[in-house]
SERO-4910 file (N, C-alpha, C, O; in steps of 0.05 Angstrom, whole numbers):
BEGIN
 pado doro    nc1    nc2    nc3   cac1   cac2   cac3    cc1    cc2    cc3    oc1    oc2    oc3
  Met    A    314  -1859   1709    323  -1848   1687    299  -1840   1665    281  -1856   1660
  Ser    A    302  -1818   1655    280  -1810   1635    283  -1823   1608    305  -1828   1599
  Ala    A    260  -1826   1596    258  -1839   1569    273  -1819   1548    271  -1794   1548
  Pro    A    288  -1838   1530    297  -1815   1506    280  -1803   1491    258  -1814   1486
  Phe    A    288  -1778   1482    268  -1767   1463    262  -1780   1437    279  -1793   1426
  Lys    A    235  -1778   1427    232  -1791   1402    234  -1768   1373    220  -1748   1374
  Pro    A    249  -1773   1354    252  -1759   1334    227  -1747   1320    212  -1764   1310
  Leu    A    220  -1725   1318    201  -1710   1304    212  -1692   1281    231  -1677   1286
  Ser    A    202  -1694   1260    216  -1676   1238    193  -1661   1227    177  -1675   1215
  Leu    A    188  -1637   1230    163  -1618   1221    168  -1604   1195    185  -1586   1196
  Leu    A    158  -1610   1172    161  -1595   1148    138  -1579   1142    115  -1588   1145
  Tyr    A    145  -1553   1134    122  -1537   1122    129  -1519   1100    153  -1515   1095
  Asn    A    108  -1507   1086    113  -1496   1064    107  -1464   1074     88  -1457   1087
  Gln    A    130  -1447   1063    122  -1419   1075    100  -1405   1061     94  -1383   1069
  Lys    A     90  -1412   1044     66  -1404   1025     42  -1409   1043     24  -1392   1045
  Ser    A     43  -1431   1058     19  -1437   1078     15  -1419   1099     -5  -1421   1113
  Gly    A     35  -1400   1104     33  -1379   1123     35  -1398   1153     22  -1390   1172
  Phe    A     50  -1418   1154     53  -1432   1179     66  -1416   1199     60  -1418   1223
  His    A     87  -1400   1189    102  -1385   1206    101  -1357   1206    118  -1341   1213
  Ala    A     74  -1352   1198     64  -1322   1197     69  -1308   1226     71  -1321   1248
  Thr    A     70  -1281   1222     78  -1272   1252     54  -1271   1268     59  -1271   1292
  Asn    A     27  -1271   1260      3  -1274   1275     -5  -1301   1282    -26  -1308   1290
  Lys    A     19  -1318   1276     11  -1345   1286     31  -1357   1305     30  -1380   1313
  Asp    A     53  -1336   1312     75  -1341   1325     69  -1357   1353     83  -1375   1362
  Glu    A     49  -1347   1364     38  -1356   1390     31  -1385   1390     37  -1403   1407
  Val    A     16  -1387   1368      5  -1419   1362     25  -1439   1356     24  -1463   1362
  Tyr    A     48  -1425   1342     72  -1445   1336     88  -1451   1361    101  -1472   1364
  Glu    A     88  -1430   1380    102  -1438   1406     90  -1456   1422    102  -1475   1432
  Gln    A     61  -1451   1424     44  -1474   1438     47  -1500   1423     46  -1520   1437
  Leu    A     49  -1503   1396     54  -1526   1386     80  -1542   1393     79  -1566   1397
  Ile    A    100  -1530   1393    126  -1539   1399    124  -1548   1428    129  -1572   1434
  Thr    A    117  -1528   1446    113  -1542   1471    101  -1566   1479    111  -1584   1493
  Cys    A     75  -1564   1468     59  -1588   1469     76  -1616   1459     81  -1635   1474
  Leu    A     85  -1615   1432     99  -1638   1424    127  -1641   1443    138  -1662   1446
  Thr    A    136  -1621   1451    160  -1631   1465    154  -1642   1493    168  -1660   1504
  Glu    A    130  -1631   1506    122  -1646   1530    113  -1675   1528    111  -1689   1548
  Tyr    A    108  -1683   1502    100  -1711   1495    128  -1725   1489    126  -1747   1478
  Gly    A    151  -1715   1493    174  -1730   1493    187  -1731   1461    200  -1749   1451
  Tyr    A    181  -1708   1449    193  -1707   1421    214  -1690   1417    212  -1668   1428
  Glu    A    237  -1696   1402    260  -1676   1393    251  -1664   1368    248  -1679   1349
  Ile    A    247  -1643   1366    237  -1630   1343    258  -1616   1328    276  -1602   1338
  Gln    A    255  -1622   1297    267  -1604   1283    251  -1597   1257    239  -1614   1245
  Ala    A    251  -1569   1249    230  -1559   1237    250  -1553   1208    274  -1547   1208
  Tyr    A    234  -1555   1185    246  -1552   1164    228  -1538   1143    204  -1544   1143
  Glu    A    238  -1519   1125    216  -1506   1105    222  -1520   1080    244  -1527   1073
  Ile    A    203  -1523   1066    207  -1537   1039    214  -1520   1019    200  -1501   1014
  Gly    A    239  -1525   1003    242  -1511    982    239  -1521    954    218  -1530    945
  Glu    A    262  -1519    941    261  -1529    912    256  -1560    910    260  -1573    931
  Ala    A    249  -1572    888    248  -1601    887    272  -1613    891    272  -1632    907
  Ser    A    294  -1608    879    321  -1618    883    328  -1619    913    337  -1639    925
  Asp    A    324  -1597    924    334  -1593    953    316  -1610    968    326  -1623    987
  Phe    A    290  -1612    963    271  -1630    974    279  -1658    977    277  -1671    998
  Asp    A    287  -1667    955    293  -1697    957    318  -1705    975    319  -1725    990
  Asp    A    335  -1688    972    359  -1692    992    352  -1682   1017    367  -1691   1035
  Leu    A    335  -1666   1024    325  -1659   1051    310  -1687   1061    319  -1697   1082
  Met    A    293  -1697   1051    274  -1721   1055    297  -1742   1057    296  -1753   1079
  Lys    A    314  -1749   1044    334  -1769   1052    346  -1768   1076    351  -1789   1089
  Lys    A    353  -1742   1084    366  -1741   1110    350  -1738   1129    359  -1744   1151
  Ile    A    323  -1730   1128    305  -1736   1149    296  -1767   1153    290  -1775   1176
  Ile    A    294  -1784   1132    288  -1810   1133    313  -1827   1147    309  -1847   1160
  Ala    A    335  -1816   1141    356  -1829   1155    357  -1821   1185    365  -1837   1202
  Arg    A    350  -1798   1190    350  -1789   1220    330  -1805   1235    335  -1813   1258
  His    A    306  -1812   1222    286  -1830   1237    291  -1859   1234    276  -1874   1247
  Gln    A    310  -1869   1218    315  -1895   1218    340  -1903   1234    348  -1927   1236
  Gln    A    351  -1885   1244    374  -1888   1261    365  -1889   1288    382  -1893   1305
  Asp    A    339  -1885   1294    329  -1887   1320    313  -1912   1327    297  -1920   1310
  Glu    A    314  -1922   1347    298  -1950   1355    268  -1939   1353    251  -1954   1343
  Asn    A    263  -1917   1361    234  -1907   1361    233  -1891   1336    246  -1870   1335
  Leu    A    220  -1897   1318    219  -1882   1289    209  -1854   1290    212  -1838   1272
  Gly    A    198  -1850   1314    183  -1818   1315    162  -1818   1292    149  -1837   1284
  Val    A    163  -1792   1284    141  -1783   1264    152  -1760   1247    169  -1744   1255
  Val    A    141  -1761   1224    149  -1736   1205    124  -1724   1196    108  -1735   1180
  Val    A    122  -1695   1211     98  -1678   1204     97  -1662   1179    116  -1647   1172
  Ala    A     75  -1665   1167     69  -1646   1145     51  -1626   1152     27  -1630   1156
  Ala    A     63  -1601   1153     44  -1579   1159     37  -1564   1134     54  -1552   1122
  Gly    A     10  -1563   1124      5  -1549   1101    -21  -1562   1090    -34  -1576   1104
  Gly    A    -27  -1556   1061    -48  -1562   1047    -40  -1589   1032    -22  -1604   1038
  Asp    A    -57  -1592   1011    -55  -1621    995    -27  -1621    982    -15  -1642    984
  Gly    A    -17  -1604    971      9  -1601    957     34  -1609    980     50  -1627    974
  Thr    A     35  -1597   1001     52  -1607   1021     50  -1635   1031     70  -1648   1035
  Leu    A     25  -1643   1035     23  -1669   1045     28  -1691   1020     36  -1713   1027
  Asn    A     24  -1688   1000     25  -1700    975     56  -1710    973     64  -1733    967
  Ala    A     75  -1683    979    103  -1689    974    115  -1703    999    132  -1720    998
  Val    A    107  -1696   1013    118  -1714   1043    112  -1746   1041    127  -1765   1047
  Ala    A     88  -1747   1032     73  -1776   1034     88  -1790   1010     92  -1814   1012
  Ala    A     98  -1776    985    108  -1794    963    136  -1804    974    146  -1825    965
  Lys    A    150  -1786    996    180  -1801   1002    171  -1823   1026    185  -1843   1028
  Leu    A    153  -1819   1042    150  -1836   1065    134  -1861   1058    131  -1878   1074
  Met    A    124  -1863   1032    111  -1888   1024    129  -1909   1027    153  -1904   1024
  Gly    A    122  -1936   1033    132  -1958   1035    156  -1959   1058    172  -1978   1060
  Thr    A    158  -1937   1074    173  -1941   1100    153  -1947   1120    128  -1949   1118
  Asn    A    169  -1950   1143    149  -1955   1170    149  -1932   1184    140  -1932   1206
  Ile    A    159  -1907   1173    155  -1883   1186    132  -1870   1185    125  -1863   1163
  Pro    A    116  -1865   1203     90  -1854   1202     91  -1823   1202    107  -1810   1215
  Met    A     69  -1811   1181     62  -1787   1178     42  -1771   1195     17  -1776   1196
  Gly    A     53  -1751   1208     35  -1734   1217     20  -1711   1201     32  -1700   1183
  Ile    A     -2  -1705   1207    -15  -1681   1192    -20  -1656   1207    -29  -1660   1229
  Leu    A    -18  -1632   1200    -24  -1607   1210    -38  -1593   1190    -25  -1577   1176
  Pro    A    -68  -1596   1186    -81  -1587   1166    -84  -1557   1164    -95  -1543   1181
  Leu    A    -71  -1549   1140    -68  -1516   1136    -79  -1511   1106    -74  -1490   1095
  Gly    A    -93  -1529   1096   -102  -1524   1067   -131  -1514   1067   -142  -1510   1088
  Thr    A   -144  -1508   1040   -171  -1500   1041   -190  -1521   1043   -212  -1513   1053
  Phe    A   -190  -1543   1037   -208  -1562   1043   -199  -1585   1061   -216  -1598   1074
  Asn    A   -178  -1590   1062   -163  -1611   1082   -178  -1636   1080   -189  -1644   1100
  Tyr    A   -183  -1650   1057   -201  -1674   1054   -184  -1695   1066   -197  -1711   1080
  Val    A   -158  -1700   1065   -144  -1725   1079   -146  -1724   1111   -149  -1744   1125
  Ala    A   -143  -1699   1122   -149  -1695   1149   -176  -1704   1157   -180  -1719   1175
  Arg    A   -195  -1693   1143   -224  -1696   1148   -231  -1726   1149   -243  -1737   1167
  Leu    A   -223  -1738   1127   -228  -1769   1122   -220  -1784   1147   -234  -1802   1157
  Leu    A   -193  -1774   1158   -183  -1790   1180   -190  -1780   1209   -178  -1788   1229
  Asn    A   -210  -1763   1209   -219  -1752   1234   -196  -1736   1247   -197  -1732   1272
  Ile    A   -176  -1726   1232   -157  -1708   1246   -171  -1679   1252   -183  -1667   1234
  Pro    A   -170  -1670   1272   -182  -1645   1276   -170  -1622   1262   -145  -1622   1263
  Leu    A   -181  -1599   1247   -170  -1578   1237   -158  -1559   1252   -143  -1543   1242
  Asp    A   -165  -1559   1279   -150  -1542   1296   -120  -1553   1300   -116  -1575   1308
  Val    A   -101  -1534   1294    -73  -1545   1295    -64  -1555   1320    -50  -1575   1320
  Leu    A    -71  -1543   1344    -64  -1553   1368    -77  -1581   1379    -68  -1594   1398
  Lys    A   -101  -1588   1364   -113  -1610   1370   -106  -1633   1355   -109  -1657   1362
  Ala    A    -93  -1621   1327    -84  -1640   1313    -55  -1651   1320    -45  -1670   1309
  Ala    A    -43  -1636   1337    -18  -1640   1346    -20  -1662   1367     -1  -1678   1372
  Glu    A    -45  -1663   1382    -48  -1682   1401    -49  -1706   1391    -35  -1724   1400
  Val    A    -67  -1711   1367    -67  -1733   1353    -38  -1742   1346    -30  -1765   1350
  Ile    A    -23  -1724   1337      3  -1738   1328     18  -1750   1350     33  -1769   1348
  Ala    A     13  -1736   1373     29  -1744   1398     18  -1772   1410     33  -1790   1417
  Thr    A    -13  -1774   1411    -27  -1793   1431    -39  -1814   1410    -45  -1836   1419
  Gly    A    -44  -1809   1383    -57  -1826   1369    -45  -1853   1358    -29  -1864   1374
  His    A    -49  -1863   1339    -40  -1886   1330    -34  -1889   1300    -49  -1876   1285
  Ala    A    -15  -1903   1288    -14  -1905   1260    -33  -1919   1246    -40  -1940   1255
  His    A    -44  -1910   1225    -62  -1923   1211    -55  -1925   1180    -51  -1903   1169
  Ala    A    -53  -1944   1166    -46  -1952   1141    -66  -1943   1120    -90  -1948   1122
  Val    A    -55  -1928   1099    -78  -1917   1078    -68  -1925   1052    -45  -1933   1048
  His    A    -86  -1923   1035    -84  -1932   1005    -74  -1904    991    -83  -1881    993
  Ile    A    -53  -1912    976    -37  -1883    960    -42  -1894    926    -35  -1915    915
  Ala    A    -54  -1875    916    -57  -1875    887    -34  -1866    872    -21  -1845    878
  Gln    A    -27  -1883    849     -5  -1870    837    -10  -1868    806    -24  -1885    795
  Ile    A      2  -1846    791      2  -1844    763     28  -1839    755     41  -1818    762
  Asn    A     37  -1860    739     62  -1864    734     85  -1861    759     84  -1877    778
  Gln    A    101  -1845    760    116  -1839    782    109  -1822    802    125  -1818    821
  His    A     88  -1811    799     73  -1790    817     49  -1801    836     37  -1820    827
  Ile    A     43  -1792    856     21  -1802    874      0  -1782    872      5  -1760    861
  Tyr    A    -24  -1788    883    -43  -1772    892    -58  -1778    916    -64  -1802    916
  Leu    A    -66  -1764    937    -76  -1775    959   -107  -1770    958   -123  -1786    967
  Asn    A   -115  -1743    943   -140  -1737    938   -153  -1742    909   -175  -1752    905
  Asn    A   -137  -1732    891   -149  -1735    867   -129  -1724    840   -113  -1705    842
  Ala    A   -132  -1736    821   -113  -1730    795   -131  -1725    771   -151  -1738    767
  Ser    A   -124  -1706    755   -144  -1700    734   -131  -1693    709   -108  -1685    709
  Leu    A   -145  -1696    685   -135  -1683    664   -156  -1668    649   -179  -1673    655
  Gly    A   -152  -1648    628   -171  -1632    616   -179  -1605    628   -162  -1587    627
  Leu    A   -203  -1599    638   -207  -1574    647   -199  -1571    676   -194  -1549    686
  Tyr    A   -199  -1593    689   -189  -1587    720   -164  -1575    723   -162  -1556    739
  Pro    A   -140  -1585    707   -115  -1570    713   -120  -1537    707   -108  -1520    721
  Leu    A   -138  -1530    688   -140  -1503    681   -156  -1492    703   -152  -1468    709
  Phe    A   -178  -1509    720   -187  -1492    739   -167  -1488    762   -169  -1467    775
  Ile    A   -146  -1506    768   -127  -1502    786   -110  -1478    783   -104  -1462    801
  Gln    A   -101  -1476    752    -92  -1455    752   -103  -1429    753    -89  -1411    764
  Lys    A   -125  -1424    744   -142  -1397    748   -148  -1394    777   -145  -1372    786
  Arg    A   -155  -1416    794   -157  -1413    823   -132  -1397    834   -134  -1376    848
  Glu    A   -111  -1408    828    -90  -1397    844    -85  -1363    836    -72  -1348    850
  Leu    A    -98  -1356    814    -97  -1330    807   -121  -1317    824   -117  -1295    835
  Tyr    A   -143  -1328    827   -161  -1318    847   -152  -1315    875   -159  -1296    888
  Asn    A   -137  -1336    884   -127  -1338    909   -105  -1319    914   -101  -1312    937
  Gln    A    -90  -1308    896    -71  -1288    901    -82  -1261    905    -71  -1245    921
  His    A   -106  -1255    890   -117  -1230    892   -139  -1224    914   -143  -1203    926
  Phe    A   -155  -1250    919   -175  -1248    937   -170  -1264    965   -186  -1263    984
  Gly    A   -147  -1278    965   -145  -1299    988   -151  -1324    981   -159  -1329    958
  Arg    A   -149  -1344    999   -155  -1373    995   -182  -1380   1011   -184  -1386   1035
  Phe    A   -202  -1379    991   -228  -1391   1001   -239  -1408    982   -234  -1406    958
  Pro    A   -254  -1426    992   -267  -1447    976   -285  -1436    954   -286  -1449    933
  Leu    A   -298  -1414    956   -315  -1403    932   -296  -1396    913   -307  -1396    891
  Asn    A   -271  -1391    913   -256  -1388    892   -251  -1414    875   -239  -1413    854
  Ala    A   -258  -1435    885   -257  -1462    866   -276  -1460    845   -271  -1466    822
  Tyr    A   -301  -1450    856   -322  -1449    836   -322  -1427    822   -334  -1428    800
  Thr    A   -312  -1405    829   -311  -1380    813   -289  -1383    792   -294  -1372    770
  Ser    A   -265  -1395    794   -248  -1401    775   -258  -1424    753   -249  -1424    730
  Ala    A   -275  -1441    761   -286  -1459    742   -306  -1448    728   -311  -1458    706
  Leu    A   -319  -1431    733   -341  -1414    719   -323  -1397    700   -331  -1394    677
  Asp    A   -301  -1386    708   -286  -1371    689   -271  -1389    669   -265  -1378    647
  Val    A   -263  -1413    672   -250  -1429    653   -272  -1437    636   -269  -1435    612
  Leu    A   -295  -1448    646   -320  -1454    623   -327  -1437    606   -337  -1443    584
  Ile    A   -324  -1412    614   -330  -1389    594   -308  -1386    573   -312  -1384    548
  Arg    A   -284  -1386    584   -266  -1379    563   -251  -1402    550   -246  -1399    526
  Asp    A   -244  -1423    562   -223  -1440    559   -235  -1471    555   -226  -1490    569
  Arg    A   -251  -1474    540   -262  -1502    541   -244  -1520    520   -240  -1511    498
  Lys    A   -234  -1544    526   -215  -1558    510   -227  -1586    512   -241  -1594    531
  Glu    A   -219  -1603    489   -227  -1632    493   -201  -1647    485   -185  -1639    468
  Leu    A   -199  -1670    499   -175  -1687    498   -186  -1713    480   -207  -1724    484
  Lys    A   -171  -1719    463   -178  -1747    449   -159  -1766    461   -134  -1764    460
  Leu    A   -174  -1787    475   -151  -1807    488   -167  -1835    484   -191  -1838    477
  Glu    A   -149  -1855    490   -156  -1885    490   -155  -1895    519   -132  -1898    528
  Val    A   -173  -1899    533   -172  -1910    560   -173  -1934    566   -195  -1946    564
  Asp    A   -151  -1946    575   -153  -1979    581   -162  -1984    607   -149  -1975    626
  Ile    A   -185  -1999    611   -194  -2004    642   -193  -2030    645   -209  -2044    632
  Asp    A   -176  -2041    658   -169  -2074    664   -168  -2088    641   -178  -2111    640
  Gly    A   -156  -2076    619   -150  -2088    599   -171  -2085    575   -167  -2096    553
  Lys    A   -190  -2071    578   -216  -2061    555   -208  -2035    549   -204  -2019    567
  Lys    A   -206  -2028    524   -197  -2003    514   -223  -1989    502   -240  -1999    487
  Tyr    A   -222  -1962    511   -247  -1948    502   -238  -1922    490   -224  -1908    505
  Pro    A   -245  -1913    464   -239  -1883    454   -257  -1866    469   -280  -1871    474
  Val    A   -241  -1842    476   -258  -1825    493   -251  -1798    481   -228  -1795    474
  Lys    A   -268  -1779    479   -265  -1749    476   -278  -1739    500   -301  -1744    506
  Thr    A   -260  -1724    515   -274  -1715    540   -258  -1687    544   -236  -1684    535
  Pro    A   -272  -1669    557   -261  -1645    571   -249  -1646    595   -232  -1631    605
  Leu    A   -260  -1669    607   -251  -1673    635   -248  -1703    643   -269  -1716    642
  Ile    A   -227  -1716    651   -224  -1743    664   -215  -1737    693   -195  -1724    698
  Phe    A   -229  -1747    710   -218  -1741    742   -219  -1770    755   -237  -1786    751
  Phe    A   -196  -1775    771   -194  -1797    788   -192  -1790    816   -175  -1772    823
  Gly    A   -209  -1804    837   -206  -1792    862   -198  -1820    879   -206  -1843    874
  Asn    A   -181  -1815    899   -172  -1830    920   -182  -1831    946   -177  -1849    962
  Asn    A   -198  -1808    952   -207  -1795    982   -242  -1804    978   -258  -1793    963
  Gln    A   -246  -1825    993   -275  -1833    993   -293  -1810   1003   -316  -1809    996
  Leu    A   -283  -1790   1020   -299  -1769   1031   -306  -1751   1007   -329  -1743   1003
  Gln    A   -282  -1744    991   -289  -1725    968   -308  -1735    953   -326  -1720    945
  Leu    A   -306  -1761    945   -322  -1774    926   -351  -1773    934   -370  -1766    920
  Ala    A   -353  -1783    962   -381  -1782    973   -391  -1754    978   -415  -1752    982
  Asp    A   -378  -1735    977   -391  -1708    980   -399  -1696    950   -410  -1675    946
  Met    A   -391  -1712    933   -401  -1711    905   -427  -1729    897   -439  -1727    876
  Asn    A   -431  -1745    918   -454  -1765    917   -444  -1783    890   -459  -1788    871
  Leu    A   -419  -1791    893   -414  -1812    877   -411  -1837    888   -402  -1838    911
  Arg    A   -419  -1861    874   -419  -1885    881   -393  -1901    884   -390  -1921    898
  Ile    A   -372  -1888    867   -345  -1900    868   -332  -1894    894   -310  -1903    898
  Ala    A   -342  -1880    909   -329  -1873    935   -324  -1898    948   -304  -1899    962
  Glu    A   -342  -1920    947   -336  -1942    963   -313  -1961    948   -300  -1978    959
  Cys    A   -311  -1953    923   -287  -1973    911   -263  -1955    917   -243  -1969    917
  Ala    A   -258  -1929    921   -235  -1917    931   -229  -1926    960   -206  -1927    968
  Glu    A   -250  -1933    975   -243  -1945   1003   -231  -1975   1004   -216  -1984   1021
  Lys    A   -240  -1986    983   -228  -2016    980   -198  -2014    965   -184  -2034    965
  Gly    A   -190  -1992    955   -164  -1991    942   -161  -1997    916   -142  -2010    906
  Met    A   -187  -1983    900   -186  -1986    875   -185  -1961    861   -192  -1942    875
  Val    A   -178  -1957    833   -177  -1937    819   -208  -1928    814   -224  -1942    802
  Ala    A   -212  -1905    824   -238  -1892    818   -240  -1869    804   -230  -1848    813
  Gly    A   -256  -1868    779   -252  -1851    759   -280  -1839    750   -301  -1853    753
  Val    A   -281  -1816    739   -300  -1800    730   -295  -1784    699   -278  -1767    694
  Val    A   -313  -1794    682   -306  -1779    654   -332  -1766    645   -354  -1777    646
  Val    A   -327  -1743    636   -344  -1726    628   -347  -1728    591   -328  -1720    577
  Ala    A   -368  -1737    582   -370  -1751    554   -372  -1724    532   -365  -1728    508
  Lys    A   -383  -1697    542   -390  -1679    526   -374  -1654    531   -361  -1654    551
  Ser    A   -372  -1631    513   -353  -1610    520   -369  -1588    514   -357  -1567    520
  Asp    A   -395  -1586    503   -408  -1564    494   -414  -1546    521   -414  -1558    542
  Lys    A   -417  -1523    519   -414  -1505    540   -444  -1509    560   -443  -1506    584
  Arg    A   -466  -1515    548   -490  -1523    564   -481  -1548    581   -479  -1546    606
  Thr    A   -475  -1570    567   -471  -1598    586   -449  -1586    607   -457  -1590    630
  Leu    A   -426  -1573    605   -409  -1564    622   -418  -1550    643   -412  -1556    666
  Phe    A   -434  -1529    637   -449  -1512    661   -465  -1531    680   -462  -1532    704
  Lys    A   -482  -1545    667   -497  -1564    684   -483  -1582    700   -490  -1587    723
  Thr    A   -463  -1592    688   -444  -1606    702   -432  -1595    724   -430  -1609    745
  Leu    A   -424  -1571    724   -413  -1555    744   -437  -1550    765   -432  -1552    789
  Trp    A   -461  -1543    757   -484  -1539    775   -489  -1562    792   -492  -1558    816
  Gln    A   -490  -1588    781   -492  -1613    797   -471  -1618    812   -476  -1629    833
  Leu    A   -448  -1612    808   -421  -1612    825   -425  -1597    847   -419  -1605    869
  Ile    A   -436  -1570    843   -440  -1554    866   -458  -1569    885   -451  -1576    907
  Lys    A   -477  -1572    878   -502  -1585    890   -492  -1616    906   -504  -1627    924
  Gly    A   -470  -1622    895   -465  -1650    908   -478  -1671    893   -481  -1692    905
  Asn    A   -485  -1671    870   -502  -1688    857   -494  -1696    831   -511  -1704    814
  Leu    A   -463  -1694    827   -449  -1703    805   -459  -1723    786   -460  -1721    762
  Glu    A   -466  -1744    801   -473  -1773    792   -500  -1770    777   -508  -1787    761
  Gln    A   -514  -1746    783   -539  -1743    772   -534  -1726    745   -554  -1721    731
  Ala    A   -513  -1717    739   -509  -1702    714   -510  -1720    692   -501  -1743    693
  Ser    A   -524  -1709    667   -523  -1722    645   -492  -1721    632   -475  -1703    637
  Asp    A   -487  -1747    615   -463  -1747    603   -436  -1745    618   -415  -1737    610
  Val    A   -443  -1757    647   -423  -1759    669   -423  -1792    673   -444  -1804    674
  Tyr    A   -399  -1804    674   -398  -1831    677   -373  -1834    693   -351  -1824    689
  Ser    A   -382  -1852    715   -362  -1864    738   -354  -1890    728   -368  -1901    711
  Phe    A   -331  -1901    739   -321  -1928    735   -298  -1935    753   -286  -1916    763
  Ser    A   -292  -1957    758   -274  -1967    777   -258  -1989    765   -267  -2002    747
  Ala    A   -232  -1993    776   -213  -2014    763   -192  -2020    779   -187  -2004    797
  Asp    A   -176  -2041    778   -152  -2047    790   -130  -2029    775   -111  -2019    787
  Thr    A   -134  -2025    746   -109  -2008    736   -125  -1996    714   -143  -2009    704
  Val    A   -119  -1973    705   -128  -1957    686   -101  -1946    671    -82  -1938    684
  Thr    A    -99  -1946    643    -77  -1935    626    -90  -1915    606   -109  -1921    591
  Ile    A    -80  -1893    606    -90  -1868    590    -67  -1868    565    -43  -1866    570
  His    A    -77  -1871    539    -60  -1868    516    -67  -1844    499    -91  -1841    491
  Ser    A    -48  -1827    492    -56  -1802    475    -36  -1798    454    -13  -1804    461
  Lys    A    -40  -1790    431    -22  -1776    412     -7  -1757    416     11  -1749    400
  Arg    A    -15  -1744    441      1  -1719    445     27  -1728    465     27  -1747    480
  Lys    A     50  -1709    462     76  -1716    470     75  -1709    498     92  -1720    512
  Lys    A     58  -1693    511     53  -1688    538     22  -1683    544      5  -1676    527
  Leu    A     18  -1689    570    -13  -1684    578     -3  -1671    603     18  -1677    615
  Thr    A    -23  -1652    611    -22  -1631    636    -40  -1646    654    -62  -1654    648
  Val    A    -28  -1651    678    -43  -1669    702    -43  -1655    723    -22  -1645    731
  Ala    A    -68  -1650    739    -69  -1635    763    -68  -1659    785    -84  -1678    784
  Leu    A    -50  -1658    802    -44  -1679    825    -50  -1666    852    -32  -1651    862
  Asp    A    -67  -1668    863    -72  -1654    894    -71  -1628    888    -62  -1614    906
  Gly    A    -79  -1616    865    -78  -1586    861    -48  -1575    855    -42  -1551    855
  Glu    A    -35  -1590    850     -6  -1583    836     -8  -1592    808    -21  -1612    802
  Ile    A      5  -1577    789      5  -1582    759     31  -1593    752     52  -1583    759
  Val    A     26  -1619    736     50  -1632    726     46  -1639    699     24  -1647    691
  Glu    A     70  -1637    683     69  -1647    656     81  -1676    653    102  -1683    664
  Met    A     66  -1692    638     72  -1720    638     69  -1735    611     48  -1733    598
  Lys    A     89  -1748    603     87  -1763    581     70  -1785    582     70  -1799    602
  Pro    A     53  -1791    560     36  -1814    558     53  -1836    551     74  -1833    538
  Pro    A     43  -1860    560     19  -1868    571     20  -1866    598     40  -1873    610
  Leu    A     -3  -1856    611     -5  -1855    642    -18  -1881    653    -39  -1890    645
  Asn    A     -3  -1892    671    -10  -1915    682    -18  -1909    711     -4  -1896    726
  Ile    A    -41  -1918    719    -56  -1909    742    -67  -1934    759    -83  -1950    749
  Ser    A    -57  -1934    787    -61  -1961    801    -61  -1950    829    -55  -1927    834
  Val    A    -68  -1967    847    -68  -1961    874    -47  -1977    895    -47  -2002    894
  Arg    A    -34  -1967    908    -18  -1981    930    -29  -1985    958    -29  -1969    977
  Lys    A    -38  -2008    958    -59  -2012    988    -38  -2009   1011    -16  -2020   1012
  Asn    A    -48  -1993   1030    -40  -1994   1055     -7  -1987   1058      8  -1994   1076
  Ala    A     -1  -1968   1032     27  -1960   1029     40  -1936   1047     64  -1929   1045
  Leu    A     23  -1924   1063     33  -1903   1079     17  -1904   1105     -7  -1907   1105
  Lys    A     31  -1901   1130     23  -1899   1155     17  -1868   1166     36  -1852   1167
  Ile    A     -6  -1861   1172    -15  -1836   1181    -26  -1838   1210    -42  -1855   1217
  Met    A    -16  -1818   1227    -27  -1816   1252    -54  -1805   1254    -60  -1783   1245
  Val    A    -72  -1826   1267    -98  -1815   1269   -111  -1819   1298    -97  -1831   1314
  Pro    A   -129  -1812   1305   -145  -1810   1333   -147  -1839   1342   -152  -1855   1324
  Asn    A   -144  -1847   1365   -143  -1872   1376   -172  -1886   1367   -174  -1909   1360
  Asp    A   -195  -1867   1367   -219  -1880   1362   -231  -1878   1336   -254  -1881   1331
  Phe    A   -210  -1874   1319   -218  -1871   1289   -223  -1897   1276   -208  -1916   1278
  Thr    A   -246  -1897   1263   -255  -1921   1247   -269  -1911   1221   -285  -1892   1222
  Phe    A   -263  -1921   1199   -278  -1917   1173   -310  -1923   1182   -318  -1942   1195
  Val    A   -324  -1903   1172   -353  -1906   1171   -365  -1921   1150   -389  -1924   1148
***
């Protein structure tokens, strides 16, 4: 008697081009591969937020009805992974990743191949590894969260992407554009493990992905690996300082930039007199009411990784 099929739910964002005409052959190979490993596949396109909440409830119920939980697969970039991870957090259902983003830091950190078919092999044959998830109020971030200039970078980058396509260079080009046109400063009170600091800053950045932080040569990468809140604050907002900071970022030497300070903590709270703060979460823009409470939930999500995966 053959073994029963295991449930696999595949979620993708139409904007990622996952179902593009020129990828139909790869898509068919992907479905064939996963089916041969004994998965019963249902595919879903991610729609509006309210529809997504209902959809994820149905998907989680589908997987919890089976003795074999199967796997819920997120096909896309940071935004898609973030949305799916937020719903799977705290459950026993593992998440699989088909990396279709620009930088794919989550996949790269976990040694998941960037080739879609090879990533599917990891989903089918790998093992579930628990990862830390950073949280800011009711939202999560797998890679980073930021206030100040960075959300402006994201908005500008999307305009560049629409006109010129998705390329890593657009991240730096949009940053230059914002520095030339849109310098802004935030007046905040930052509570770090109970100690309060008044801060004037054009940018405060929190990282949860040690690979991304290590690429910037930031010592706090080790803190993120241990499940701590890891942050960076820029202390000056004059144009010269910001251009020097961007140049050090491009070179991967952000720690060497003057007026840039890194820190780590168990909890961080950001207070502001503003009614709302604009926050970039894994590349998505969210308006949030202060105070912003930032913490890390350790081992909160299971992700399928290669069997030989170990943190270095």
